[in-house]
Backbone as XML, in Angstrom:
<?xml version="1.0"?>
<chain id="A" units="angstrom">
  <residue number="1" name="UNK">
    <atom name="N" x="13.767" y="-34.302" z="-46.507"/>
    <atom name="CA" x="13.492" y="-34.133" z="-45.216"/>
    <atom name="C" x="12.129" y="-34.369" z="-44.677"/>
  </residue>
  <residue number="2" name="UNK">
    <atom name="N" x="11.215" y="-34.199" z="-45.482"/>
    <atom name="CA" x="9.763" y="-34.355" z="-44.962"/>
    <atom name="C" x="9.487" y="-35.951" z="-44.778"/>
  </residue>
  <residue number="3" name="UNK">
    <atom name="N" x="10.323" y="-36.638" z="-45.658"/>
    <atom name="CA" x="10.153" y="-37.997" z="-45.770"/>
    <atom name="C" x="10.975" y="-38.690" z="-44.411"/>
  </residue>
  <residue number="4" name="UNK">
    <atom name="N" x="12.000" y="-38.165" z="-44.049"/>
    <atom name="CA" x="12.493" y="-38.376" z="-42.745"/>
    <atom name="C" x="11.753" y="-38.184" z="-41.478"/>
  </residue>
  <residue number="5" name="UNK">
    <atom name="N" x="11.147" y="-37.014" z="-41.347"/>
    <atom name="CA" x="10.166" y="-36.363" z="-40.439"/>
    <atom name="C" x="9.162" y="-37.546" z="-40.437"/>
  </residue>
  <residue number="6" name="UNK">
    <atom name="N" x="8.432" y="-37.893" z="-41.519"/>
    <atom name="CA" x="7.360" y="-38.766" z="-41.612"/>
    <atom name="C" x="7.764" y="-39.949" z="-40.980"/>
  </residue>
  <residue number="7" name="UNK">
    <atom name="N" x="8.844" y="-40.519" z="-41.194"/>
    <atom name="CA" x="9.027" y="-42.008" z="-40.486"/>
    <atom name="C" x="9.531" y="-41.918" z="-39.213"/>
  </residue>
  <residue number="8" name="UNK">
    <atom name="N" x="10.131" y="-40.544" z="-38.558"/>
    <atom name="CA" x="10.201" y="-40.634" z="-37.179"/>
    <atom name="C" x="8.890" y="-40.363" z="-36.526"/>
  </residue>
  <residue number="9" name="UNK">
    <atom name="N" x="8.013" y="-39.957" z="-37.052"/>
    <atom name="CA" x="6.749" y="-39.695" z="-36.565"/>
    <atom name="C" x="5.789" y="-40.975" z="-36.436"/>
  </residue>
  <residue number="10" name="UNK">
    <atom name="N" x="6.116" y="-41.858" z="-37.587"/>
    <atom name="CA" x="5.516" y="-43.247" z="-37.504"/>
    <atom name="C" x="6.283" y="-44.211" z="-36.555"/>
  </residue>
  <residue number="11" name="UNK">
    <atom name="N" x="7.550" y="-43.895" z="-36.281"/>
    <atom name="CA" x="8.183" y="-45.032" z="-35.527"/>
    <atom name="C" x="7.859" y="-44.681" z="-33.857"/>
  </residue>
  <residue number="12" name="UNK">
    <atom name="N" x="7.961" y="-43.186" z="-33.640"/>
    <atom name="CA" x="7.917" y="-42.806" z="-32.118"/>
    <atom name="C" x="6.456" y="-42.701" z="-31.781"/>
  </residue>
  <residue number="13" name="UNK">
    <atom name="N" x="5.783" y="-43.783" z="-31.498"/>
    <atom name="CA" x="4.447" y="-43.706" z="-30.969"/>
    <atom name="C" x="4.419" y="-43.579" z="-29.277"/>
  </residue>
  <residue number="14" name="UNK">
    <atom name="N" x="3.184" y="-43.649" z="-28.975"/>
    <atom name="CA" x="2.929" y="-43.644" z="-27.543"/>
    <atom name="C" x="3.680" y="-44.938" z="-26.490"/>
  </residue>
  <residue number="15" name="UNK">
    <atom name="N" x="3.554" y="-45.833" z="-27.454"/>
    <atom name="CA" x="4.080" y="-47.104" z="-26.873"/>
    <atom name="C" x="5.482" y="-46.836" z="-26.749"/>
  </residue>
  <residue number="16" name="UNK">
    <atom name="N" x="6.154" y="-46.546" z="-27.539"/>
    <atom name="CA" x="7.704" y="-46.285" z="-27.368"/>
    <atom name="C" x="8.034" y="-45.133" z="-26.364"/>
  </residue>
  <residue number="17" name="UNK">
    <atom name="N" x="7.296" y="-44.086" z="-26.197"/>
    <atom name="CA" x="7.363" y="-43.035" z="-25.197"/>
    <atom name="C" x="7.168" y="-43.531" z="-23.940"/>
  </residue>
  <residue number="18" name="UNK">
    <atom name="N" x="6.025" y="-44.646" z="-23.369"/>
    <atom name="CA" x="6.002" y="-45.159" z="-22.388"/>
    <atom name="C" x="7.157" y="-46.320" z="-22.082"/>
  </residue>
  <residue number="19" name="UNK">
    <atom name="N" x="7.602" y="-47.000" z="-22.760"/>
    <atom name="CA" x="8.775" y="-47.729" z="-22.767"/>
    <atom name="C" x="10.106" y="-46.867" z="-22.516"/>
  </residue>
  <residue number="20" name="UNK">
    <atom name="N" x="10.285" y="-45.753" z="-23.079"/>
    <atom name="CA" x="11.449" y="-45.053" z="-22.889"/>
    <atom name="C" x="11.282" y="-44.242" z="-21.534"/>
  </residue>
  <residue number="21" name="UNK">
    <atom name="N" x="10.190" y="-43.813" z="-21.118"/>
    <atom name="CA" x="9.967" y="-43.291" z="-19.579"/>
    <atom name="C" x="9.977" y="-44.336" z="-18.611"/>
  </residue>
  <residue number="22" name="UNK">
    <atom name="N" x="9.521" y="-45.609" z="-18.807"/>
    <atom name="CA" x="9.682" y="-46.588" z="-18.041"/>
    <atom name="C" x="11.117" y="-47.199" z="-17.666"/>
  </residue>
  <residue number="23" name="UNK">
    <atom name="N" x="11.852" y="-47.096" z="-18.710"/>
    <atom name="CA" x="13.211" y="-47.719" z="-18.598"/>
    <atom name="C" x="13.936" y="-46.354" z="-17.787"/>
  </residue>
  <residue number="24" name="UNK">
    <atom name="N" x="13.659" y="-45.029" z="-17.944"/>
    <atom name="CA" x="14.023" y="-44.167" z="-16.993"/>
    <atom name="C" x="13.671" y="-44.141" z="-15.597"/>
  </residue>
  <residue number="25" name="UNK">
    <atom name="N" x="12.473" y="-44.546" z="-15.276"/>
    <atom name="CA" x="11.883" y="-44.607" z="-13.959"/>
    <atom name="C" x="12.633" y="-45.990" z="-13.270"/>
  </residue>
  <residue number="26" name="UNK">
    <atom name="N" x="12.757" y="-47.315" z="-14.128"/>
    <atom name="CA" x="13.566" y="-48.324" z="-13.574"/>
    <atom name="C" x="15.122" y="-47.971" z="-13.289"/>
  </residue>
  <residue number="27" name="UNK">
    <atom name="N" x="15.603" y="-47.300" z="-14.138"/>
    <atom name="CA" x="17.058" y="-46.757" z="-13.829"/>
    <atom name="C" x="17.195" y="-46.002" z="-12.677"/>
  </residue>
  <residue number="28" name="UNK">
    <atom name="N" x="16.280" y="-45.040" z="-12.558"/>
    <atom name="CA" x="16.327" y="-43.921" z="-11.467"/>
    <atom name="C" x="15.794" y="-44.549" z="-10.139"/>
  </residue>
  <residue number="29" name="UNK">
    <atom name="N" x="14.879" y="-45.542" z="-10.161"/>
    <atom name="CA" x="14.458" y="-46.387" z="-9.034"/>
    <atom name="C" x="15.267" y="-47.262" z="-8.315"/>
  </residue>
  <residue number="30" name="UNK">
    <atom name="N" x="15.616" y="-48.251" z="-9.340"/>
    <atom name="CA" x="15.910" y="-49.889" z="-9.066"/>
    <atom name="C" x="17.511" y="-49.561" z="-8.967"/>
  </residue>
  <residue number="31" name="UNK">
    <atom name="N" x="18.154" y="-49.252" z="-10.353"/>
    <atom name="CA" x="19.335" y="-49.295" z="-10.595"/>
    <atom name="C" x="20.329" y="-48.443" z="-9.624"/>
  </residue>
  <residue number="32" name="UNK">
    <atom name="N" x="19.637" y="-47.352" z="-9.186"/>
    <atom name="CA" x="20.353" y="-46.200" z="-8.487"/>
    <atom name="C" x="20.406" y="-47.001" z="-6.947"/>
  </residue>
  <residue number="33" name="UNK">
    <atom name="N" x="19.367" y="-47.531" z="-6.415"/>
    <atom name="CA" x="19.221" y="-48.093" z="-5.202"/>
    <atom name="C" x="20.068" y="-49.541" z="-5.181"/>
  </residue>
  <residue number="34" name="UNK">
    <atom name="N" x="20.137" y="-50.118" z="-6.031"/>
    <atom name="CA" x="21.130" y="-51.306" z="-6.283"/>
    <atom name="C" x="22.693" y="-50.705" z="-6.089"/>
  </residue>
  <residue number="35" name="UNK">
    <atom name="N" x="22.985" y="-49.886" z="-6.711"/>
    <atom name="CA" x="24.339" y="-49.182" z="-6.945"/>
    <atom name="C" x="24.719" y="-48.867" z="-5.536"/>
  </residue>
  <residue number="36" name="UNK">
    <atom name="N" x="23.897" y="-47.901" z="-5.139"/>
    <atom name="CA" x="24.270" y="-47.361" z="-3.650"/>
    <atom name="C" x="24.406" y="-48.478" z="-2.774"/>
  </residue>
  <residue number="37" name="UNK">
    <atom name="N" x="23.732" y="-49.528" z="-2.571"/>
    <atom name="CA" x="23.845" y="-50.695" z="-1.714"/>
    <atom name="C" x="25.041" y="-51.426" z="-1.874"/>
  </residue>
  <residue number="38" name="UNK">
    <atom name="N" x="25.731" y="-51.265" z="-3.090"/>
    <atom name="CA" x="26.795" y="-51.958" z="-3.315"/>
    <atom name="C" x="28.001" y="-51.078" z="-3.218"/>
  </residue>
  <residue number="39" name="UNK">
    <atom name="N" x="27.746" y="-49.894" z="-2.714"/>
    <atom name="CA" x="28.862" y="-48.866" z="-2.668"/>
    <atom name="C" x="29.544" y="-48.497" z="-3.954"/>
  </residue>
  <residue number="40" name="UNK">
    <atom name="N" x="28.779" y="-48.500" z="-5.121"/>
    <atom name="CA" x="29.363" y="-47.664" z="-6.128"/>
    <atom name="C" x="28.478" y="-46.525" z="-6.410"/>
  </residue>
  <residue number="41" name="UNK">
    <atom name="N" x="29.088" y="-45.601" z="-5.694"/>
    <atom name="CA" x="28.450" y="-44.172" z="-5.509"/>
    <atom name="C" x="28.737" y="-43.286" z="-7.132"/>
  </residue>
  <residue number="42" name="UNK">
    <atom name="N" x="29.837" y="-43.587" z="-7.444"/>
    <atom name="CA" x="29.871" y="-42.669" z="-8.744"/>
    <atom name="C" x="28.839" y="-43.176" z="-9.849"/>
  </residue>
  <residue number="43" name="UNK">
    <atom name="N" x="28.931" y="-44.638" z="-9.900"/>
    <atom name="CA" x="27.919" y="-45.170" z="-11.032"/>
    <atom name="C" x="26.496" y="-44.885" z="-10.747"/>
  </residue>
  <residue number="44" name="UNK">
    <atom name="N" x="26.138" y="-44.579" z="-9.264"/>
    <atom name="CA" x="24.847" y="-44.667" z="-8.759"/>
    <atom name="C" x="24.514" y="-42.984" z="-9.032"/>
  </residue>
  <residue number="45" name="UNK">
    <atom name="N" x="25.293" y="-42.212" z="-9.210"/>
    <atom name="CA" x="25.322" y="-40.723" z="-9.590"/>
    <atom name="C" x="24.800" y="-40.506" z="-11.095"/>
  </residue>
  <residue number="46" name="UNK">
    <atom name="N" x="25.737" y="-41.514" z="-11.978"/>
    <atom name="CA" x="25.499" y="-41.476" z="-13.314"/>
    <atom name="C" x="24.061" y="-42.053" z="-13.705"/>
  </residue>
  <residue number="47" name="UNK">
    <atom name="N" x="23.782" y="-43.163" z="-12.873"/>
    <atom name="CA" x="22.643" y="-43.991" z="-13.355"/>
    <atom name="C" x="21.316" y="-42.804" z="-12.789"/>
  </residue>
  <residue number="48" name="UNK">
    <atom name="N" x="21.352" y="-41.954" z="-11.956"/>
    <atom name="CA" x="20.472" y="-41.083" z="-11.514"/>
    <atom name="C" x="20.045" y="-40.051" z="-12.714"/>
  </residue>
  <residue number="49" name="UNK">
    <atom name="N" x="21.236" y="-39.469" z="-13.281"/>
    <atom name="CA" x="21.539" y="-38.595" z="-14.166"/>
    <atom name="C" x="20.841" y="-39.310" z="-15.613"/>
  </residue>
  <residue number="50" name="UNK">
    <atom name="N" x="21.273" y="-40.380" z="-15.931"/>
    <atom name="CA" x="20.693" y="-41.125" z="-17.017"/>
    <atom name="C" x="19.038" y="-41.142" z="-16.930"/>
  </residue>
  <residue number="51" name="UNK">
    <atom name="N" x="18.847" y="-41.803" z="-15.488"/>
    <atom name="CA" x="17.186" y="-42.013" z="-15.458"/>
    <atom name="C" x="16.606" y="-40.713" z="-15.666"/>
  </residue>
  <residue number="52" name="UNK">
    <atom name="N" x="16.750" y="-39.439" z="-15.154"/>
    <atom name="CA" x="16.168" y="-38.190" z="-15.520"/>
    <atom name="C" x="16.295" y="-37.835" z="-16.971"/>
  </residue>
  <residue number="53" name="UNK">
    <atom name="N" x="17.309" y="-38.168" z="-17.696"/>
    <atom name="CA" x="17.383" y="-37.840" z="-19.026"/>
    <atom name="C" x="16.446" y="-38.728" z="-19.665"/>
  </residue>
  <residue number="54" name="UNK">
    <atom name="N" x="16.326" y="-40.018" z="-19.373"/>
    <atom name="CA" x="15.318" y="-40.789" z="-20.147"/>
    <atom name="C" x="13.881" y="-40.266" z="-20.032"/>
  </residue>
  <residue number="55" name="UNK">
    <atom name="N" x="13.468" y="-40.080" z="-18.783"/>
    <atom name="CA" x="12.412" y="-39.644" z="-18.606"/>
    <atom name="C" x="11.867" y="-38.498" z="-19.255"/>
  </residue>
  <residue number="56" name="UNK">
    <atom name="N" x="12.688" y="-37.175" z="-19.228"/>
    <atom name="CA" x="12.340" y="-36.107" z="-19.556"/>
    <atom name="C" x="12.449" y="-35.983" z="-21.355"/>
  </residue>
  <residue number="57" name="UNK">
    <atom name="N" x="13.683" y="-36.604" z="-21.579"/>
    <atom name="CA" x="13.768" y="-36.713" z="-23.184"/>
    <atom name="C" x="12.611" y="-37.540" z="-23.820"/>
  </residue>
  <residue number="58" name="UNK">
    <atom name="N" x="12.283" y="-38.737" z="-23.277"/>
    <atom name="CA" x="11.196" y="-39.621" z="-23.964"/>
    <atom name="C" x="9.948" y="-38.771" z="-23.866"/>
  </residue>
  <residue number="59" name="UNK">
    <atom name="N" x="9.546" y="-38.003" z="-22.925"/>
    <atom name="CA" x="8.301" y="-37.350" z="-23.001"/>
    <atom name="C" x="8.384" y="-36.372" z="-23.977"/>
  </residue>
  <residue number="60" name="UNK">
    <atom name="N" x="9.615" y="-35.441" z="-23.745"/>
    <atom name="CA" x="9.725" y="-34.250" z="-24.459"/>
    <atom name="C" x="9.727" y="-34.707" z="-26.146"/>
  </residue>
  <residue number="61" name="UNK">
    <atom name="N" x="10.542" y="-35.699" z="-26.380"/>
    <atom name="CA" x="10.535" y="-35.972" z="-28.011"/>
    <atom name="C" x="8.866" y="-36.434" z="-28.444"/>
  </residue>
  <residue number="62" name="UNK">
    <atom name="N" x="8.541" y="-36.987" z="-27.580"/>
    <atom name="CA" x="6.977" y="-37.538" z="-28.016"/>
    <atom name="C" x="6.098" y="-36.027" z="-28.138"/>
  </residue>
  <residue number="63" name="UNK">
    <atom name="N" x="6.162" y="-35.272" z="-27.205"/>
    <atom name="CA" x="5.458" y="-34.085" z="-27.278"/>
    <atom name="C" x="5.857" y="-33.102" z="-28.480"/>
  </residue>
  <residue number="64" name="UNK">
    <atom name="N" x="7.114" y="-32.957" z="-28.719"/>
    <atom name="CA" x="7.625" y="-32.251" z="-29.946"/>
    <atom name="C" x="7.207" y="-32.890" z="-31.201"/>
  </residue>
  <residue number="65" name="UNK">
    <atom name="N" x="7.285" y="-34.297" z="-31.387"/>
    <atom name="CA" x="6.565" y="-34.731" z="-32.716"/>
    <atom name="C" x="5.348" y="-34.379" z="-32.776"/>
  </residue>
  <residue number="66" name="UNK">
    <atom name="N" x="4.465" y="-34.583" z="-31.610"/>
    <atom name="CA" x="2.966" y="-34.349" z="-31.769"/>
    <atom name="C" x="2.797" y="-32.739" z="-32.033"/>
  </residue>
  <residue number="67" name="UNK">
    <atom name="N" x="3.600" y="-31.983" z="-31.516"/>
    <atom name="CA" x="3.342" y="-30.536" z="-31.873"/>
    <atom name="C" x="3.773" y="-30.265" z="-33.341"/>
  </residue>
  <residue number="68" name="UNK">
    <atom name="N" x="4.715" y="-30.695" z="-33.773"/>
    <atom name="CA" x="5.332" y="-30.596" z="-34.942"/>
    <atom name="C" x="4.668" y="-31.365" z="-36.114"/>
  </residue>
  <residue number="69" name="UNK">
    <atom name="N" x="3.914" y="-32.238" z="-35.757"/>
    <atom name="CA" x="3.174" y="-33.021" z="-36.963"/>
    <atom name="C" x="1.894" y="-32.827" z="-37.292"/>
  </residue>
</chain>
């Protein structure tokens, strides 16, 4: 188990966290507006939910790994 945790710590760096949060903001801000403008309201709702998940999960995983390591 310790080997697996060390691999996760080495893979999930600050750059991967920034990328994950950036994808979340992109999905939340750009994709949602695009889907609303093309009258895809159900897909826009899911894009907004997924954007928030990416933002909070990306930062939360990074903080959890830093606390546990």
